[in-house]
C-alpha positions in Angstrom: 5.6 17.4 -6.9 5.1 14.0 -8.5 2.4 12.0 -6.7 1.2 8.2 -6.3 -1.8 6.1 -6.0 -1.8 2.5 -4.6 -1.6 1.1 -8.2 0.7 3.2 -9.5 3.2 2.4 -6.7 2.3 -1.1 -7.1 3.3 -1.0 -10.7 6.9 0.8 -9.6 7.4 -2.2 -7.1 6.4 -5.0 -9.4 9.0 -8.1 -9.4 11.7 -7.8 -11.9 11.8 -4.3 -12.0 14.5 -2.1 -10.9 12.4 -0.8 -7.6 12.5 2.6 -6.0 13.9 3.5 -2.5 10.7 3.6 -0.2 11.1 5.9 2.6 8.9 6.1 5.5 9.1 9.7 6.9 7.5 9.0 10.3 9.2 8.2 13.7 11.3 5.3 14.4 8.3 4.4 16.8 5.9 4.7 14.4 7.7 2.7 11.8 8.4 -0.3 13.9 4.3 -0.2 14.3 4.2 -1.0 10.9 5.6 0.1 7.3 5.6 -1.0 3.8 7.8 -4.0 3.1 11.5 -2.8 2.0 11.1 0.7 3.2 13.8 2.6 5.2 13.2 4.8 7.9 14.1 8.2 7.6 11.9 10.9 9.6 11.5 14.1 7.5 14.0 16.1 10.1 16.7 13.6 9.5 16.4 14.0 5.3 18.7 16.8 4.8 21.4 15.1 6.4 20.9 11.6 5.3 19.3 11.7 2.0 22.8 12.9 0.1 25.3 10.5 2.3 22.9 7.5 1.1 21.5 8.1 -2.3 22.6 9.4 -5.8 21.1 12.4 -7.1 19.2 10.5 -10.0 17.9 7.7 -7.7 14.2 7.1 -7.8 12.5 7.9 -4.2 9.1 7.3 -3.1 8.6 8.8 0.4 5.4 8.0 2.5 3.8 8.9 6.0 0.4 8.0 7.7 -2.4 8.9 5.5 -3.6 11.7 3.5 -3.8 14.3 6.3 -0.1 13.6 7.1 2.2 16.2 5.8 5.5 14.4 6.5 6.1 12.7 3.2 5.0 16.4 1.7 8.0 18.1 3.6 10.3 15.1 3.0 9.8 15.4 -0.9 10.2 19.3 -0.7 13.5 19.0 1.0 14.7 16.1 -1.4 13.9 18.1 -4.3 15.8 21.2 -2.7 18.7 19.1 -2.2 18.6 18.2 -6.1 17.1 14.9 -6.3 15.3 14.7 -9.4 13.4 11.6 -9.3 11.2 12.0 -6.0 7.6 10.8 -5.7 5.1 11.3 -2.7 2.7 8.0 -2.2 -0.1 10.6 -0.8 -2.2 7.7 0.9 0.4 6.6 2.9 0.6 3.6 5.2 -3.2 4.1 5.8 -4.0 3.1 1.6 -1.1 0.5 1.6 -3.1 -1.6 4.6 -6.4 -0.8 2.9 -5.3 -2.6 -0.1 -2.5 -4.9 0.9 -2.9 -6.0 4.3 0.7 -6.9 4.4 3.3 -4.4 6.5 6.4 -5.3 8.4 7.2 -4.5 12.0 10.6 -5.3 12.0 13.7 -3.0 11.4 15.2 -4.2 7.9 18.9 -5.9 8.5 20.5 -2.8 6.8 18.6 0.4 7.2 20.5 2.2 4.5 21.6 1.2 1.3 25.0 2.2 -0.4 25.1 5.2 -2.6 24.8 4.0 -6.2 27.2 4.9 -8.6 26.2 8.0 -11.0 
């Protein structure tokens, strides 16, 4: 399983780059309390059903949860890899590490919570 720290995640989401799909794997309630801007909310238990409908197997996907003690993103990454997704990363520090460095989180649901499946 590929992992990322905060500087590596920042590099992936630099302006002008094709951004990875960011997935917050916590509950909707936790998602609405705060999440990384641009993130989608797909709780871990919904990954097997939703991911194949929303994403192509080659899409770059970054999953994260609350912090290093939270295992939701680890499980989500395993489920995605088992389903055949090939570019899956886990932002290990999660929202806690993000807020330690960035201080900027969103508390609103994105207008479109899903992205169309990209062409293969």
